[in-house]
N, CA, C and O of each residue as an XYZ file, in Angstrom:
640
protein
N      30.694    208.868    152.060
C      30.692    208.612    153.473
C      31.417    207.310    153.731
O      31.169    206.311    153.056
N      32.308    207.314    154.699
C      33.059    206.111    155.033
C      32.197    205.200    155.894
O      31.453    205.661    156.760
N      32.310    203.898    155.642
C      31.549    202.974    156.466
C      32.109    202.928    157.886
O      33.309    203.107    158.095
N      31.254    202.692    158.833
C      31.701    202.547    160.209
C      31.706    201.069    160.565
O      31.196    200.232    159.821
N      32.285    200.769    161.706
C      32.351    199.379    162.138
C      31.236    199.021    163.107
O      31.256    197.944    163.703
N      30.275    199.899    163.268
C      29.200    199.627    164.219
C      28.264    198.570    163.654
O      28.018    198.534    162.448
N      27.744    197.714    164.518
C      26.781    196.720    164.021
C      25.464    197.396    163.676
O      25.007    198.295    164.381
N      24.870    196.955    162.597
C      23.578    197.496    162.185
C      22.504    196.543    162.669
O      22.526    195.348    162.372
N      21.578    197.087    163.411
C      20.454    196.288    163.871
C      19.502    196.085    162.700
O      19.280    196.992    161.898
N      18.945    194.887    162.616
C      18.038    194.595    161.514
C      16.840    195.535    161.522
O      16.343    195.910    160.461
N      16.368    195.922    162.712
C      15.206    196.804    162.759
C      15.522    198.195    162.226
O      14.611    198.896    161.784
N      16.805    198.624    162.253
C      17.190    199.900    161.641
C      16.975    199.846    160.132
O      16.467    200.793    159.532
N      17.364    198.733    159.530
C      17.187    198.563    158.087
C      15.704    198.467    157.758
O      15.247    199.065    156.784
N      14.953    197.725    158.554
C      13.509    197.628    158.328
C      12.845    198.993    158.426
O      11.968    199.310    157.623
N      13.246    199.801    159.391
C      12.688    201.145    159.532
C      13.033    202.009    158.321
O      12.190    202.763    157.835
N      14.264    201.901    157.837
C      14.667    202.662    156.660
C      13.863    202.229    155.436
O      13.465    203.063    154.623
N      13.627    200.939    155.308
C      12.829    200.432    154.183
C      11.421    201.007    154.252
O      10.899    201.481    153.242
N      10.802    200.973    155.423
C       9.427    201.467    155.517
C       9.340    202.977    155.283
O       8.347    203.461    154.741
N      10.372    203.723    155.688
C      10.358    205.175    155.498
C      10.651    205.596    154.056
O      10.101    206.592    153.587
N      11.502    204.859    153.350
C      12.033    205.350    152.081
C      11.701    204.511    150.852
O      12.020    204.913    149.733
N      11.079    203.377    151.033
C      10.838    202.462    149.909
C      10.097    203.123    148.754
O      10.543    203.046    147.609
N       8.973    203.770    149.040
C       8.163    204.360    147.974
C       8.919    205.442    147.225
O       8.894    205.478    145.995
N       9.586    206.316    147.946
C      10.332    207.414    147.320
C      11.449    206.879    146.431
O      11.626    207.352    145.309
N      12.196    205.904    146.919
C      13.298    205.349    146.133
C      12.777    204.610    144.906
O      13.373    204.685    143.831
N      11.668    203.899    145.067
C      11.089    203.178    143.929
C      10.603    204.157    142.863
O      10.840    203.944    141.674
N       9.926    205.227    143.278
C       9.473    206.240    142.310
C      10.663    206.856    141.576
O      10.616    207.065    140.364
N      11.719    207.142    142.315
C      12.910    207.739    141.709
C      13.535    206.789    140.692
O      13.874    207.197    139.581
N      13.686    205.533    141.070
C      14.307    204.559    140.171
C      13.450    204.317    138.933
O      13.983    204.195    137.830
N      12.129    204.245    139.101
C      11.248    204.052    137.944
C      11.313    205.269    137.028
O      11.316    205.131    135.805
N      11.365    206.452    137.617
C      11.439    207.668    136.804
C      12.709    207.692    135.962
O      12.696    208.180    134.832
N      13.788    207.178    136.497
C      15.050    207.177    135.754
C      15.113    206.028    134.761
O      15.510    206.222    133.612
N      14.724    204.831    135.196
C      14.867    203.646    134.361
C      13.660    203.379    133.460
O      13.812    202.839    132.364
N      12.475    203.751    133.911
C      11.276    203.501    133.123
C      10.819    202.064    133.147
O      10.015    201.656    132.308
N      11.313    201.289    134.089
C      10.984    199.865    134.159
C      10.841    199.467    135.623
O      11.791    199.595    136.395
N       9.676    198.992    136.007
C       9.401    198.657    137.395
C      10.303    197.532    137.909
O      10.836    197.633    139.014
N      10.482    196.479    137.141
C      11.297    195.349    137.597
C      12.741    195.782    137.852
O      13.332    195.409    138.864
N      13.300    196.558    136.946
C      14.670    197.050    137.130
C      14.749    197.986    138.329
O      15.717    197.949    139.089
N      13.728    198.825    138.497
C      13.704    199.764    139.622
C      13.654    199.015    140.949
O      14.322    199.410    141.905
N      12.877    197.950    141.018
C      12.811    197.154    142.247
C      14.174    196.555    142.577
O      14.573    196.524    143.741
N      14.887    196.081    141.559
C      16.240    195.552    141.779
C      17.170    196.628    142.332
O      17.953    196.373    143.246
N      17.078    197.826    141.773
C      17.925    198.934    142.210
C      17.637    199.288    143.667
O      18.564    199.520    144.443
N      16.376    199.330    144.038
C      16.007    199.678    145.416
C      16.509    198.607    146.381
O      16.997    198.930    147.465
N      16.394    197.354    146.001
C      16.936    196.287    146.852
C      18.439    196.457    147.022
O      18.964    196.308    148.125
N      19.124    196.765    145.941
C      20.575    196.981    146.003
C      20.912    198.180    146.888
O      21.912    198.158    147.605
N      20.088    199.217    146.844
C      20.309    200.397    147.688
C      20.243    200.022    149.162
O      21.108    200.427    149.939
N      19.236    199.260    149.556
C      19.121    198.867    150.956
C      20.213    197.872    151.355
O      20.638    197.842    152.510
N      20.657    197.076    150.416
C      21.794    196.192    150.683
C      23.050    197.026    150.969
O      23.822    196.710    151.874
N      23.241    198.080    150.197
C      24.381    198.980    150.438
C      24.273    199.638    151.815
O      25.278    199.807    152.506
N      23.070    200.003    152.205
C      22.860    200.579    153.534
C      23.308    199.587    154.601
O      23.999    199.957    155.550
N      22.919    198.347    154.446
C      23.287    197.316    155.408
C      24.794    197.065    155.413
O      25.399    196.915    156.474
N      25.399    197.020    154.223
C      26.831    196.719    154.124
C      27.715    197.862    154.613
O      28.714    197.621    155.291
N      27.363    199.093    154.280
C      28.225    200.239    154.586
C      27.997    200.823    155.977
O      28.883    201.479    156.525
N      26.840    200.597    156.541
C      26.521    201.036    157.903
C      26.879    202.503    158.161
O      27.581    202.802    159.127
N      26.408    203.417    157.315
C      26.765    204.828    157.520
C      26.096    205.425    158.752
O      25.013    205.001    159.155
N      26.753    206.406    159.337
C      26.191    207.157    160.466
C      25.530    208.390    159.888
O      26.183    209.161    159.185
N      24.263    208.596    160.161
C      23.541    209.745    159.638
C      23.337    210.766    160.745
O      23.051    210.418    161.891
N      23.490    212.039    160.379
C      23.321    213.100    161.361
C      21.871    213.534    161.500
O      21.494    214.142    162.502
N      21.050    213.221    160.487
C      19.648    213.604    160.536
C      18.851    212.725    159.577
O      19.415    211.955    158.799
N      17.544    212.854    159.651
C      16.647    212.129    158.749
C      16.884    212.564    157.301
O      16.882    211.738    156.389
N      17.088    213.869    157.101
C      17.348    214.391    155.757
C      18.642    213.852    155.179
O      18.726    213.591    153.979
N      19.647    213.684    156.020
C      20.933    213.134    155.580
C      20.758    211.689    155.117
O      21.316    211.278    154.099
N      19.975    210.928    155.879
C      19.703    209.541    155.503
C      18.970    209.487    154.159
O      19.328    208.694    153.289
N      17.950    210.323    153.991
C      17.176    210.356    152.748
C      18.069    210.720    151.569
O      18.021    210.066    150.527
N      18.881    211.758    151.727
C      19.768    212.197    150.642
C      20.764    211.096    150.274
O      21.031    210.878    149.093
N      21.314    210.404    151.268
C      22.272    209.334    151.002
C      21.612    208.212    150.210
O      22.176    207.722    149.232
N      20.422    207.808    150.630
C      19.725    206.723    149.936
C      19.350    207.115    148.507
O      19.470    206.300    147.592
N      18.902    208.342    148.309
C      18.559    208.781    146.951
C      19.805    208.852    146.085
O      19.773    208.466    144.916
N      20.900    209.341    146.647
C      22.138    209.411    145.876
C      22.588    208.020    145.440
O      22.979    207.826    144.289
N      22.536    207.054    146.352
C      22.911    205.680    146.007
C      21.983    205.145    144.921
O      22.439    204.504    143.974
N      20.684    205.406    145.054
C      19.706    204.945    144.058
C      20.000    205.546    142.687
O      20.020    204.827    141.687
N      20.228    206.855    142.632
C      20.516    207.525    141.358
C      21.804    206.970    140.751
O      21.855    206.715    139.548
N      22.841    206.782    141.561
C      24.103    206.256    141.041
C      23.954    204.831    140.523
O      24.527    204.481    139.491
N      23.189    204.011    141.230
C      22.953    202.645    140.753
C      22.166    202.652    139.443
O      22.435    201.848    138.550
N      21.202    203.552    139.329
C      20.441    203.674    138.078
C      21.348    204.089    136.929
O      21.256    203.543    135.829
N      22.222    205.051    137.183
C      23.160    205.483    136.136
C      24.048    204.330    135.697
O      24.297    204.145    134.506
N      24.522    203.556    136.665
C      25.366    202.403    136.323
C      24.594    201.388    135.501
O      25.132    200.819    134.551
N      23.339    201.155    135.856
C      22.519    200.197    135.112
C      22.312    200.673    133.681
O      22.371    199.877    132.743
N      22.069    201.981    133.512
C      21.848    202.521    132.172
C      23.106    202.456    131.312
O      23.017    202.377    130.086
N      24.276    202.488    131.944
C      25.539    202.433    131.203
C      25.959    201.008    130.853
O      26.822    200.805    129.999
N      25.352    200.026    131.509
C      25.779    198.654    131.284
C      25.457    198.217    129.858
O      24.463    198.651    129.275
N      26.302    197.361    129.307
C      26.172    196.956    127.903
C      24.937    196.107    127.639
O      24.481    196.043    126.497
N      24.391    195.464    128.637
C      23.235    194.593    128.408
C      21.898    195.294    128.609
O      20.838    194.701    128.407
N      21.960    196.567    129.010
C      20.715    197.305    129.236
C      19.936    197.407    127.933
O      20.465    197.857    126.918
N      18.715    196.999    127.967
C      17.887    197.128    126.769
C      16.747    198.085    127.072
O      16.182    198.074    128.166
N      16.426    198.890    126.115
C      15.326    199.836    126.294
C      14.014    199.066    126.357
O      13.788    198.137    125.582
N      13.172    199.454    127.268
C      11.871    198.822    127.373
C      10.804    199.900    127.496
O      11.101    201.054    127.808
N       9.609    199.523    127.256
C       8.506    200.478    127.357
C       8.273    200.816    128.821
O       8.259    199.917    129.661
N       8.091    202.095    129.147
C       7.849    202.452    130.545
C       6.507    201.919    131.032
O       5.534    201.841    130.282
N       6.488    201.556    132.302
C       5.271    201.036    132.905
C       4.548    202.166    133.612
O       4.951    202.581    134.699
N       3.495    202.660    133.008
C       2.771    203.794    133.570
C       1.741    203.376    134.614
O       1.089    204.234    135.208
N       1.586    202.094    134.845
C       0.593    201.628    135.805
C       0.871    202.102    137.227
O      -0.060    202.303    138.007
N       2.145    202.282    137.571
C       2.450    202.693    138.940
C       2.350    204.200    139.107
O       2.476    204.701    140.225
N       2.128    204.925    138.037
C       1.887    206.361    138.082
C       0.465    206.611    137.596
O       0.266    207.056    136.466
N      -0.511    206.334    138.428
C      -1.895    206.517    137.967
C      -2.180    207.963    137.628
O      -1.775    208.871    138.353
N      -2.874    208.175    136.529
C      -3.214    209.525    136.072
C      -4.692    209.776    136.297
O      -5.521    208.882    136.127
N      -5.015    211.005    136.683
C      -6.406    211.378    136.917
C      -7.146    211.659    135.621
O      -8.366    211.513    135.541
N      -6.382    212.067    134.596
C      -7.005    212.396    133.318
C      -6.013    212.161    132.185
O      -4.868    211.775    132.421
N      -6.458    212.395    130.956
C      -5.604    212.150    129.791
C      -4.373    213.045    129.777
O      -3.295    212.608    129.376
N      -4.524    214.296    130.211
C      -3.375    215.204    130.220
C      -2.274    214.684    131.145
O      -1.100    214.682    130.775
N      -2.654    214.244    132.348
C      -1.659    213.719    133.285
C      -0.999    212.458    132.729
O       0.204    212.257    132.893
N      -1.789    211.614    132.076
C      -1.231    210.404    131.469
C      -0.223    210.779    130.378
O       0.873    210.221    130.324
N      -0.595    211.723    129.511
C       0.312    212.163    128.446
C       1.568    212.819    129.019
O       2.669    212.626    128.502
N       1.395    213.592    130.087
C       2.539    214.235    130.724
C       3.513    213.199    131.276
O       4.718    213.296    131.046
N       2.999    212.210    132.000
C       3.874    211.178    132.566
C       4.538    210.366    131.469
O       5.719    210.034    131.567
N       3.791    210.045    130.433
C       4.363    209.312    129.308
C       5.496    210.121    128.671
O       6.529    209.566    128.298
N       5.298    211.418    128.551
C       6.319    212.298    127.980
C       7.552    212.365    128.868
O       8.679    212.286    128.380
N       7.337    212.511    130.182
C       8.468    212.562    131.112
C       9.270    211.265    131.040
O      10.501    211.297    131.014
N       8.582    210.129    131.009
C       9.282    208.846    130.963
C       9.962    208.586    129.626
O      10.835    207.723    129.539
N       9.580    209.318    128.582
C      10.231    209.139    127.284
C      11.474    210.018    127.130
O      12.210    209.887    126.152
N      11.708    210.912    128.092
C      12.895    211.768    128.038
C      14.156    210.937    128.232
O      14.100    209.868    128.841
N      15.305    211.415    127.718
C      16.575    210.758    128.050
C      16.767    210.744    129.567
O      16.300    211.646    130.261
N      17.449    209.728    130.077
C      17.507    209.529    131.529
C      18.095    210.705    132.299
O      17.705    210.929    133.445
N      19.015    211.461    131.717
C      19.589    212.578    132.472
C      18.546    213.668    132.734
O      18.593    214.330    133.771
N      17.611    213.857    131.809
C      16.539    214.831    132.022
C      15.472    214.266    132.956
O      14.943    214.976    133.811
N      15.160    212.971    132.783
C      14.164    212.322    133.625
C      14.538    212.419    135.093
O      13.693    212.715    135.938
N      15.803    212.168    135.394
C      16.259    212.166    136.787
C      16.066    213.529    137.429
O      15.500    213.617    138.519
N      16.522    214.598    136.779
C      16.417    215.921    137.401
C      14.967    216.399    137.445
O      14.562    217.039    138.415
N      14.186    216.101    136.417
C      12.762    216.477    136.418
C      12.058    215.783    137.586
O      11.297    216.415    138.319
N      12.310    214.498    137.756
C      11.664    213.758    138.843
C      12.087    214.306    140.210
O      11.239    214.570    141.062
N      13.381    214.475    140.417
C      13.848    214.950    141.722
C      13.344    216.356    142.022
O      13.060    216.672    143.177
N      13.227    217.203    141.007
C      12.798    218.586    141.218
C      11.280    218.686    141.435
O      10.824    219.286    142.408
N      10.515    218.098    140.529
C       9.067    218.275    140.572
C       8.330    217.257    141.455
O       7.351    217.606    142.115
N       8.790    216.025    141.469
C       8.060    214.995    142.197
C       8.580    214.798    143.621
O       7.807    214.474    144.522
N       9.881    214.992    143.828
C      10.442    214.819    145.173
C      10.680    216.143    145.888
O      10.903    216.155    147.098
N      10.637    217.265    145.156
C      10.729    218.578    145.778
C      12.126    219.044    146.144
O      12.270    219.920    146.996
N      13.157    218.488    145.528
C      14.519    218.916    145.824
C      14.862    220.191    145.064
O      14.341    220.433    143.975
N      15.736    220.999    145.642
C      16.214    222.211    144.971
C      17.305    221.829    143.979
O      17.816    220.710    144.007
N      17.658    222.763    143.105
C      18.726    222.483    142.132
C      20.047    222.229    142.851
O      20.851    221.411    142.404
N      20.273    222.921    143.952
C      21.494    222.704    144.736
C      21.536    221.270    145.278
O      22.567    220.602    145.198
N      20.420    220.807    145.825
C      20.359    219.461    146.376
C      20.474    218.404    145.278
O      21.123    217.377    145.474
N      19.854    218.647    144.135
C      19.949    217.700    143.018
C      21.389    217.617    142.522
O      21.877    216.536    142.193
N      22.064    218.760    142.471
C      23.470    218.772    142.059
C      24.300    217.908    142.997
O      25.171    217.160    142.553
N      24.031    218.009    144.283
C      24.754    217.200    145.261
C      24.431    215.719    145.104
O      25.329    214.878    145.156
N      23.162    215.397    144.913
C      22.732    214.004    144.780
C      23.304    213.365    143.518
O      23.750    212.218    143.548
N      23.294    214.102    142.415
C      23.720    213.533    141.131
C      25.189    213.789    140.804
O      25.669    213.394    139.742
N      25.901    214.449    141.714
C      27.331    214.748    141.531
C      27.580    215.563    140.261
O      28.474    215.258    139.472
N      26.773    216.597    140.087
C      26.925    217.523    138.964
C      27.018    218.933    139.524
O      26.828    219.157    140.719
N      27.313    219.876    138.641
C      27.273    221.270    139.066
C      25.814    221.732    139.075
O      24.959    221.159    138.399
N      25.556    222.769    139.848
C      24.201    223.307    139.899
C      23.794    223.869    138.542
O      22.630    223.779    138.152
N      24.757    224.452    137.820
C      24.474    224.987    136.485
C      24.051    223.868    135.531
O      23.155    224.055    134.708
N      24.697    222.708    135.645
C      24.332    221.575    134.783
C      22.911    221.096    135.095
O      22.155    220.744    134.189
N      22.561    221.087    136.373
C      21.207    220.674    136.768
C      20.177    221.658    136.217
O      19.152    221.250    135.672
N      20.456    222.957    136.362
C      19.516    223.964    135.841
C      19.379    223.839    134.326
O      18.283    223.994    133.787
N      20.479    223.561    133.643
C      20.436    223.402    132.186
C      19.615    222.161    131.814
O      18.821    222.208    130.874
N      19.798    221.062    132.535
C      19.032    219.851    132.248
C      17.543    220.064    132.544
O      16.688    219.563    131.813
N      17.234    220.803    133.606
C      15.832    221.130    133.884
C      15.234    221.956    132.755
O      14.119    221.692    132.304
N      15.975    222.949    132.306
C      15.484    223.815    131.238
C      15.273    223.026    129.949
O      14.238    223.160    129.296
N      16.237    222.220    129.592
C      16.117    221.424    128.367
C      15.021    220.373    128.490
O      14.290    220.115    127.534
N      14.909    219.768    129.670
C      13.851    218.787    129.901
C      12.474    219.412    129.797
O      11.567    218.838    129.195
N      12.318    220.598    130.388
C      11.034    221.315    130.290
C      10.698    221.624    128.841
O       9.552    221.473    128.420
N      11.701    222.058    128.075
C      11.470    222.398    126.663
C      11.068    221.159    125.872
O      10.176    221.223    125.026
N      11.724    220.031    126.143
C      11.370    218.789    125.451
C       9.936    218.360    125.787
O       9.196    217.891    124.922
N       9.563    218.531    127.055
C       8.191    218.205    127.467
C       7.205    219.123    126.776
O       6.181    218.671    126.264
N       7.511    220.420    126.761
C       6.631    221.395    126.117
C       6.462    221.065    124.636
O       5.342    221.071    124.125
N       7.571    220.776    123.940
C       7.502    220.459    122.521
C       6.683    219.197    122.274
O       5.875    219.143    121.347
N       6.897    218.185    123.111
C       6.179    216.921    122.925
C       4.689    217.079    123.193
O       3.866    216.516    122.471
N       4.335    217.841    124.224
C       2.916    218.023    124.543
C       2.218    218.910    123.526
O       1.005    218.806    123.340
N       2.974    219.785    122.864
C       2.378    220.653    121.854
C       1.931    219.853    120.624
O       1.030    220.277    119.901
N       2.555    218.707    120.390
C       2.210    217.874    119.228
C       1.043    216.940    119.517
O       0.510    216.306    118.606
N       0.650    216.855    120.769
C      -0.426    215.922    121.149
C      -1.774    216.573    120.940
O      -2.806    215.953    121.201
């Protein structure tokens, strides 16, 4: 989306933060596995919103744009040479029981390409078509990553 020259009111950004903060943070944590890094990514996402001043046709368009920016920033962070693997912080994903805790731990231990599609599909409720658009992949690639991610989760949970 091309940036427009319209001035952005500060309250527009504040409204976007209040509407989308939790969703973007969950998405970034699911991909990165680190709360501090995810918070940085979400701040950068809202900074991009302020800088680019995109015109949105609907609430869904705004949500999709913000998630796409978040996912792309996470991918860039994971590709950076200084990125170090850290233990995922499961505190922000409270589990009701041991199975849910093991499931979340397993999801967060997946490679980031599987984590991203699993999170967007199961936790955010996006279709494979929408995930393909958000992650700039083909729908077939998204379905393949979902299938492989599910198999990895199944294999890991079978050993527990």
